[in-house]
Backbone as a printed PyTorch tensor [residue, N CA C, xyz], in Angstrom:
tensor([[[  2.4420, -22.9280,  14.9450],
         [  1.5380, -22.9130,  13.9200],
         [  2.0210, -21.7400,  12.7280]],

        [[  1.9460, -21.7440,  11.5880],
         [  2.3710, -20.7000,  10.6540],
         [  1.1370, -19.7910,   9.9640]],

        [[  1.5200, -18.4810,   9.8600],
         [  0.2980, -17.8260,   9.5250],
         [  1.0360, -16.6840,   8.5170]],

        [[  0.3330, -16.5500,   7.5270],
         [  0.6490, -15.3340,   6.5780],
         [ -0.6410, -14.6000,   6.4080]],

        [[ -0.0830, -13.1690,   6.5700],
         [ -1.3810, -12.2920,   6.1450],
         [ -1.3530, -12.1610,   4.6740]],

        [[ -2.5540, -12.3570,   3.9780],
         [ -2.5360, -12.3880,   2.4320],
         [ -3.4120, -11.4530,   1.8150]],

        [[ -4.3250, -10.9920,   2.7400],
         [ -5.4770, -10.0570,   2.0330],
         [ -5.9440,  -9.1180,   3.3080]],

        [[ -6.0850,  -7.4170,   2.7860],
         [ -6.4100,  -6.8840,   3.5600],
         [ -7.6360,  -5.9050,   3.1360]],

        [[ -8.8280,  -5.5460,   3.7620],
         [ -9.6230,  -4.9610,   3.1900],
         [ -9.5220,  -3.5400,   3.0130]],

        [[ -9.6340,  -2.6560,   1.9700],
         [ -9.4340,  -1.1390,   2.0880],
         [-10.7300,  -0.6070,   1.9520]],

        [[-11.6140,   0.0050,   2.7070],
         [-12.9250,   0.7170,   2.5030],
         [-12.7890,   1.7870,   1.8360]],

        [[-13.5630,   1.7340,   0.3970],
         [-13.6580,   3.0130,  -0.5890],
         [-14.7990,   3.2170,  -0.7120]],

        [[-15.1800,   4.4750,  -1.2670],
         [-16.5960,   4.9350,  -1.5620],
         [-17.0090,   4.6390,  -3.2340]],

        [[-15.9470,   4.7710,  -3.8590],
         [-16.1470,   4.4320,  -5.3620],
         [-15.1910,   3.2890,  -5.9160]],

        [[-15.6920,   2.2440,  -6.1790],
         [-14.6060,   1.1950,  -6.4740],
         [-14.0250,   1.6410,  -7.5360]],

        [[-14.5070,   1.9940,  -8.7560],
         [-13.3990,   2.2060,  -9.9840],
         [-12.6110,   3.2120,  -9.9420]],

        [[-12.8530,   4.3280,  -9.1790],
         [-11.9840,   5.1710,  -8.8100],
         [-10.8910,   4.8400,  -8.2470]],

        [[-11.2470,   4.1160,  -7.1920],
         [-10.1680,   3.3600,  -6.1620],
         [ -9.2420,   2.5010,  -6.9220]],

        [[ -9.7830,   1.8250,  -7.8680],
         [ -8.9660,   0.6200,  -8.5430],
         [ -8.1700,   1.4710,  -9.5800]],

        [[ -8.6580,   2.5220, -10.3920],
         [ -8.0290,   3.4770, -11.1340],
         [ -6.7600,   4.0440, -10.2950]],

        [[ -7.0520,   4.4090,  -9.0020],
         [ -5.8400,   4.8360,  -8.4030],
         [ -4.7900,   3.9640,  -7.9950]],

        [[ -5.1580,   2.7800,  -7.5040],
         [ -4.1030,   1.8700,  -7.4650],
         [ -3.5330,   1.3020,  -8.2910]],

        [[ -4.4820,   0.8070,  -9.4830],
         [ -3.3650,   0.2580, -10.5750],
         [ -2.7520,   1.3060, -11.2620]],

        [[ -3.3440,   2.5550, -12.0000],
         [ -2.8070,   3.4390, -12.8180],
         [ -1.8160,   4.5270, -12.1900]],

        [[ -2.0300,   4.6510, -10.8090],
         [ -1.2090,   5.7940, -10.3710],
         [ -0.2670,   5.1730,  -9.3570]],

        [[ -0.7190,   4.4360,  -8.3010],
         [  0.3890,   3.4820,  -7.4440],
         [  1.2310,   2.2930,  -8.0420]],

        [[  0.2200,   1.8800,  -9.0900],
         [  1.0020,   0.6530,  -9.7110],
         [  0.8620,  -0.7030,  -9.4360]],

        [[ -0.0270,  -0.8850,  -8.6500],
         [ -0.4770,  -2.3220,  -8.1490],
         [ -1.0480,  -3.2630,  -9.2450]],

        [[ -0.9690,  -4.2760,  -9.2980],
         [ -1.4180,  -5.2000, -10.1430],
         [ -2.7800,  -5.6960,  -9.8450]],

        [[ -3.8240,  -5.6020, -10.6630],
         [ -5.2710,  -5.9170, -10.4980],
         [ -5.4770,  -7.5410, -10.7500]],

        [[ -5.6850,  -8.1330,  -9.9790],
         [ -5.7730,  -9.5090,  -9.6940],
         [ -6.9980, -10.1400, -10.4030]],

        [[ -8.0960,  -9.4320,  -9.6250],
         [ -9.5890, -10.0460,  -9.8380],
         [-10.3660,  -8.7000,  -9.6710]],

        [[-11.4570,  -8.8160, -10.4110],
         [-12.5600,  -8.0310, -10.4290],
         [-13.7360,  -8.7200, -10.6490]],

        [[-14.6330,  -9.0560,  -9.8190],
         [-15.6060,  -9.9750,  -9.9610],
         [-16.8440,  -9.5250,  -9.1840]],

        [[-17.9510,  -9.0100,  -9.6920],
         [-19.1590,  -8.7310,  -9.2830],
         [-19.9960, -10.0480,  -8.8640]],

        [[-20.0730, -10.4030,  -7.7130],
         [-20.8450, -11.4180,  -7.2620],
         [-22.1470, -11.3250,  -7.3620]],

        [[-22.7050, -10.1610,  -7.1980],
         [-24.1440,  -9.8120,  -7.1220],
         [-24.0800,  -8.1620,  -7.1180]],

        [[-25.4200,  -8.0120,  -7.1520],
         [-25.8120,  -6.4180,  -7.4760],
         [-25.1600,  -5.7600,  -6.0640]],

        [[-25.0110,  -6.4490,  -4.7880],
         [-24.3920,  -6.1680,  -3.7360],
         [-23.0580,  -6.1430,  -3.3670]],

        [[-22.5490,  -7.0210,  -4.1340],
         [-21.1840,  -7.7780,  -3.8470],
         [-20.3920,  -7.4150,  -5.0190]],

        [[-19.2870,  -6.8120,  -4.6210],
         [-18.1410,  -6.7980,  -5.8590],
         [-16.6260,  -6.8650,  -5.3130]],

        [[-15.9520,  -7.7520,  -5.6270],
         [-14.5750,  -8.0650,  -5.3120],
         [-13.4810,  -7.8850,  -6.2590]],

        [[-12.8350,  -6.8220,  -5.6720],
         [-11.5420,  -6.3120,  -6.5850],
         [-10.2070,  -6.6220,  -5.7060]],

        [[ -9.5600,  -7.3180,  -5.9550],
         [ -8.2050,  -7.8640,  -5.3310],
         [ -7.0750,  -7.1600,  -6.2610]],

        [[ -6.3020,  -6.6260,  -5.4170],
         [ -5.1570,  -5.6020,  -6.1930],
         [ -3.5580,  -6.1800,  -5.2220]],

        [[ -2.2940,  -6.2320,  -5.7210],
         [ -1.4360,  -6.4570,  -5.2040],
         [ -0.1670,  -5.4980,  -5.6920]],

        [[  0.5590,  -5.2340,  -4.6130],
         [  1.5710,  -4.1700,  -4.8450],
         [  2.6570,  -4.8980,  -5.5570]],

        [[  3.3800,  -4.5840,  -6.4380],
         [  4.3440,  -5.2580,  -7.0920],
         [  5.4050,  -5.8280,  -6.1840]],

        [[  5.6330,  -7.4530,  -6.2500],
         [  6.6060,  -8.0880,  -5.2880],
         [  5.9640,  -8.3710,  -3.8760]],

        [[  4.8090,  -8.1330,  -3.7480],
         [  4.2060,  -8.3510,  -2.4260],
         [  3.5370,  -9.6540,  -2.2790]],

        [[  3.5850, -10.2320,  -1.1450],
         [  2.8440, -11.7760,  -0.8760],
         [  1.4210, -11.4100,  -0.4940]],

        [[  1.0830, -10.4800,   0.0890],
         [ -0.1270,  -9.5600,   0.4130],
         [ -0.8500,  -8.7020,  -0.3520]],

        [[ -2.0700,  -8.9450,  -0.6740],
         [ -2.7290,  -8.1170,  -1.6270],
         [ -3.8680,  -7.2610,  -0.6360]],

        [[ -4.4840,  -6.1350,  -1.4250],
         [ -5.9120,  -5.5640,  -0.6520],
         [ -7.0130,  -5.9210,  -1.4040]],

        [[ -8.1440,  -5.8580,  -0.8190],
         [ -9.2820,  -5.9210,  -1.7640],
         [-10.0770,  -4.6200,  -1.3400]],

        [[-10.4850,  -4.3010,  -2.4630],
         [-11.5640,  -3.1850,  -2.3010],
         [-12.7420,  -3.4550,  -3.3720]],

        [[-13.6050,  -2.9380,  -3.0390],
         [-15.1020,  -3.3150,  -3.4920],
         [-16.4190,  -2.9860,  -2.9870]],

        [[-17.4630,  -3.5560,  -3.1760],
         [-18.5980,  -3.1240,  -2.3370],
         [-19.1690,  -4.7040,  -1.4200]],

        [[-19.7670,  -4.2230,  -0.5230],
         [-20.3420,  -5.2690,   0.2790],
         [-19.1490,  -6.3810,   0.9390]],

        [[-17.9890,  -5.8760,   1.1190],
         [-16.9390,  -6.7240,   1.6320],
         [-16.5260,  -6.2310,   3.1510]],

        [[-16.7680,  -5.0460,   3.5430],
         [-16.2350,  -4.6650,   4.9920],
         [-17.3780,  -3.7940,   5.5560]],

        [[-17.3720,  -3.4980,   6.7160],
         [-18.1180,  -2.7690,   7.4470],
         [-17.4850,  -1.4320,   7.7980]],

        [[-16.1400,  -1.1350,   7.6010],
         [-15.5680,  -0.3050,   7.8970],
         [-15.4810,   0.8810,   7.1230]],

        [[-15.6450,   2.3160,   7.6270],
         [-15.9150,   3.6330,   6.9160],
         [-14.8930,   3.6670,   5.7230]],

        [[-15.1550,   4.1300,   4.7030],
         [-14.2190,   4.6020,   3.5390],
         [-13.2270,   5.6710,   4.1060]],

        [[-11.9060,   5.2920,   4.1950],
         [-10.6490,   6.4580,   4.5700],
         [-10.6030,   6.0260,   5.8940]],

        [[-11.1550,   4.8310,   6.4910],
         [-10.7320,   4.2130,   7.5550],
         [ -9.5750,   3.7590,   8.0410]],

        [[ -8.8490,   3.3550,   7.1370],
         [ -7.5560,   2.7220,   7.1150],
         [ -6.5580,   3.7020,   7.8140]],

        [[ -5.6660,   3.7910,   8.6260],
         [ -4.6060,   4.5270,   8.8780],
         [ -3.4690,   3.8400,   8.9740]],

        [[ -2.4390,   4.3490,   8.1070],
         [ -0.9440,   3.7870,   8.1730],
         [ -0.8650,   2.3850,   7.7900]],

        [[ -1.3550,   1.8760,   6.6210],
         [ -0.7850,   0.8030,   5.8640],
         [  0.4900,   0.6370,   5.4050]],

        [[  1.3110,  -0.1580,   5.6850],
         [  2.7410,  -0.0550,   5.2950],
         [  3.3490,  -0.9130,   4.7380]],

        [[  3.9440,  -0.6620,   3.5970],
         [  4.8060,  -1.5520,   2.9570],
         [  6.2650,  -0.9850,   2.6250]],

        [[  7.0290,  -1.9410,   2.5490],
         [  8.5980,  -2.0660,   2.4010],
         [  9.2020,  -1.5740,   0.9110]],

        [[  9.8380,  -0.4810,   0.6360],
         [ 10.5340,  -0.2560,  -0.2580],
         [ 11.9130,  -0.2120,  -0.6060]],

        [[ 12.9330,  -0.6640,  -1.6480],
         [ 14.2970,  -0.6270,  -1.6360],
         [ 14.8570,   0.8930,  -1.3760]],

        [[ 13.9510,   1.7290,  -2.2900],
         [ 14.4770,   3.2660,  -2.0600],
         [ 13.5640,   4.2680,  -1.7910]],

        [[ 13.4750,   4.6670,  -0.7370],
         [ 12.5170,   5.8850,  -0.7570],
         [ 12.5170,   6.6680,  -1.4290]],

        [[ 13.2340,   7.4300,  -2.0380],
         [ 13.6960,   8.6500,  -2.7590],
         [ 12.9580,   7.9590,  -4.2060]],

        [[ 13.4680,   6.9940,  -4.6320],
         [ 12.9350,   6.2900,  -5.8740],
         [ 11.4500,   6.3920,  -5.6520]],

        [[ 11.1410,   5.7980,  -4.8580],
         [  9.7690,   5.5610,  -4.6890],
         [  8.8080,   6.6480,  -4.6180]],

        [[  9.2950,   7.8780,  -3.8850],
         [  8.3140,   8.9880,  -3.9200],
         [  8.6370,   9.6120,  -5.2460]],

        [[  9.7340,   9.6910,  -6.2000],
         [  9.7320,  10.1130,  -7.2440],
         [  8.8570,   9.5850,  -8.3160]],

        [[  8.6390,   8.1640,  -8.0540],
         [  7.6450,   7.3970,  -8.9430],
         [  6.1780,   7.8720,  -8.8230]],

        [[  6.0810,   7.9800,  -7.2440],
         [  4.7370,   8.3990,  -6.9870],
         [  4.4320,   9.7740,  -7.4170]],

        [[  4.9260,  10.5960,  -7.4790],
         [  4.8810,  12.3210,  -7.6610],
         [  4.6560,  12.1590,  -9.1920]],

        [[  5.5580,  11.2870, -10.0370],
         [  5.4600,  11.2880, -11.4900],
         [  4.2400,  10.7380, -11.7330]],

        [[  3.6800,   9.9450, -11.1270],
         [  2.0800,   9.5140, -11.4310],
         [  0.9650,  10.2010, -10.7860]],

        [[  1.5120,  11.3940, -10.6460],
         [  0.1630,  12.0340,  -9.9950],
         [ -0.1570,  12.4330,  -8.5030]],

        [[  0.6670,  11.4580,  -7.8240],
         [  0.2650,  11.1950,  -6.3110],
         [  0.7700,  12.2420,  -5.3980]],

        [[  0.1550,  12.7920,  -4.6070],
         [  0.5780,  13.7260,  -3.3290],
         [  1.3790,  13.3280,  -2.5210]],

        [[  2.6810,  12.8250,  -2.5590],
         [  3.2640,  11.9780,  -1.5080],
         [  4.0920,  12.7980,  -0.7210]],

        [[  4.4660,  12.8740,   0.3940],
         [  5.0330,  13.4420,   1.5370],
         [  6.6160,  13.5500,   0.9220]],

        [[  7.4150,  14.4740,   1.5310],
         [  8.9720,  14.1920,   1.6280],
         [  9.2230,  12.9830,   2.3780]],

        [[ 10.3650,  12.4070,   1.9340],
         [ 11.0830,  11.5130,   2.6170],
         [ 11.3900,  12.2020,   4.1200]],

        [[ 10.9230,  11.1910,   5.1660],
         [ 10.9740,  11.4470,   6.4650],
         [ 12.1450,  10.6670,   7.1290]],

        [[ 13.4790,  10.8880,   7.2110],
         [ 14.7190,  10.1840,   7.6250],
         [ 14.1730,   9.6400,   9.4920]],

        [[ 14.2960,   8.5870,   9.6790],
         [ 14.1950,   8.2160,  11.1400],
         [ 15.4560,   7.3370,  11.3340]],

        [[ 15.7760,   7.2700,  12.4990],
         [ 16.8640,   6.0520,  12.8470],
         [ 16.3120,   4.6330,  12.5480]],

        [[ 15.1040,   4.3360,  12.5050],
         [ 14.3080,   2.8940,  12.1880],
         [ 14.1290,   2.7300,  10.6540]],

        [[ 14.1760,   3.8650,   9.8600],
         [ 14.0650,   3.9130,   8.3450],
         [ 13.6770,   5.2680,   7.8110]],

        [[ 13.4220,   5.1350,   6.5210],
         [ 12.9650,   6.4690,   5.7770],
         [ 11.6830,   6.1660,   5.1110]],

        [[ 11.1980,   7.0890,   5.1840],
         [  9.4780,   6.7590,   5.4080],
         [  8.7230,   7.9670,   4.2120]],

        [[  7.7710,   7.3750,   3.6700],
         [  7.3680,   8.4460,   2.6580],
         [  5.8260,   8.0330,   2.6990]],

        [[  4.8660,   8.9770,   2.5680],
         [  3.1830,   9.0580,   3.0000],
         [  2.4900,   9.4850,   1.9500]],

        [[  1.3710,   8.9960,   1.5910],
         [  0.3960,   9.1920,   0.7520],
         [ -1.2010,   8.5930,   1.0590]],

        [[ -2.0040,   9.4480,   0.5320],
         [ -3.1940,   8.7600,   0.8720],
         [ -3.9600,   8.3870,  -0.6170]],

        [[ -4.9170,   7.5080,  -0.2190],
         [ -5.7280,   7.0660,  -1.4370],
         [ -6.8150,   8.3010,  -1.5210]],

        [[ -7.7780,   8.2660,  -2.6520],
         [ -8.6820,   9.2370,  -2.8100],
         [ -9.5500,   9.0400,  -1.7610]],

        [[-10.0230,   8.1880,  -0.9910],
         [-10.7490,   8.4870,   0.0180],
         [-10.1860,   8.6910,   1.6700]],

        [[ -8.9910,   9.0450,   1.7570],
         [ -7.9980,   9.0290,   2.9360],
         [ -7.5340,   8.1780,   3.3740]],

        [[ -7.5240,   6.9570,   2.9890],
         [ -6.9610,   5.7550,   3.6500],
         [ -5.4500,   6.0240,   3.4400]],

        [[ -4.7240,   6.1320,   4.5190],
         [ -3.2620,   6.3940,   4.5590],
         [ -2.3470,   5.3500,   4.3610]],

        [[ -1.3230,   5.4500,   3.7820],
         [ -0.3950,   4.6550,   3.3990],
         [  1.3170,   5.0980,   3.8360]],

        [[  1.9320,   4.2010,   4.1150],
         [  3.2990,   4.3940,   4.2510],
         [  4.1590,   3.5980,   3.6500]],

        [[  5.3030,   4.1920,   2.8450],
         [  6.4280,   3.3020,   2.2150],
         [  7.6530,   3.5790,   3.3050]],

        [[  7.9960,   2.4550,   3.4830],
         [  9.3580,   2.3730,   4.6630],
         [ 10.4350,   1.7480,   3.7650]],

        [[ 11.8630,   2.4480,   3.7200],
         [ 12.7840,   2.0220,   3.3440],
         [ 13.6580,   1.7320,   4.6650]],

        [[ 13.6470,   0.1630,   4.8810],
         [ 14.5560,  -0.3690,   6.1010],
         [ 15.9040,   0.1870,   6.1770]],

        [[ 16.2990,   0.3490,   7.5290],
         [ 17.8970,   0.3210,   7.6420],
         [ 18.5490,  -0.5040,   7.0980]],

        [[ 19.6830,  -0.1040,   6.9620],
         [ 20.6400,  -0.9080,   6.4670],
         [ 21.1070,  -2.1150,   7.7790]],

        [[ 20.8400,  -1.4530,   8.9170],
         [ 21.2980,  -2.6170,   9.9180],
         [ 20.2040,  -3.6000,  10.4240]],

        [[ 18.7990,  -3.3930,   9.5990],
         [ 17.9310,  -4.3330,  10.2670],
         [ 18.1020,  -5.5840,   8.9980]],

        [[ 17.3340,  -6.6370,   9.4250],
         [ 17.3770,  -7.9570,   8.5830],
         [ 16.9850,  -7.9670,   7.3540]],

        [[ 15.9050,  -6.8550,   6.9020],
         [ 15.4200,  -6.8910,   5.7890],
         [ 16.2640,  -5.6320,   4.8880]],

        [[ 16.9970,  -5.1120,   5.5350],
         [ 17.7290,  -3.7770,   5.0450],
         [ 18.7790,  -4.4760,   3.9230]],

        [[ 19.3980,  -3.3860,   3.2200],
         [ 20.2650,  -3.5730,   2.0510],
         [ 21.9670,  -3.6450,   2.8780]],

        [[ 21.9720,  -4.5710,   3.7160],
         [ 23.5230,  -4.9050,   4.2020],
         [ 23.5100,  -4.3470,   5.5340]],

        [[ 24.5840,  -3.7860,   6.0380],
         [ 25.0940,  -3.6260,   7.6270],
         [ 25.1930,  -4.7990,   8.2650]],

        [[ 25.5090,  -4.4770,   9.5270],
         [ 26.1790,  -5.6510,  10.2270],
         [ 25.0170,  -6.2890,  11.1800]],

        [[ 23.8320,  -5.4880,  11.1410],
         [ 22.7810,  -5.8190,  12.3220],
         [ 23.1750,  -5.3290,  13.8700]],

        [[ 24.0310,  -4.5460,  13.6760],
         [ 24.4680,  -3.9140,  15.0980],
         [ 23.9200,  -2.2310,  15.2110]],

        [[ 24.2050,  -1.5820,  15.8530],
         [ 23.5260,  -0.0450,  16.1910],
         [ 24.4650,   0.7310,  15.2230]],

        [[ 24.7840,   0.5470,  13.9710],
         [ 25.3730,   1.6390,  13.1500],
         [ 25.0980,   3.0610,  13.3890]]])
């Protein structure tokens, strides 16, 4: 059985503020913004190049705003990604070099935490390498 993760709910307090943050500062694409009723609003946003989107809105989840810890996305270059986030006004961490990748962390206005990972060259998704223990 094949399964693909395609949508993750991100709990926020202010939908418009969160949408502006993810679109204008992080660079996500705004796919949908639909008010179903006074109680339900669905906003779908997709990181560039991703097959998985996030949904923010009203009436979508019972999670508390800021309750997501460490949503992780893969980037080609952690230094370049960090520089772009900082240039867009985001308080991004310094690059954290580990044996299993290079990481940059930031939070949205509600405190939902994100990690950008540059895969190591030896991994299947990295930029080359032999697949061994380089």
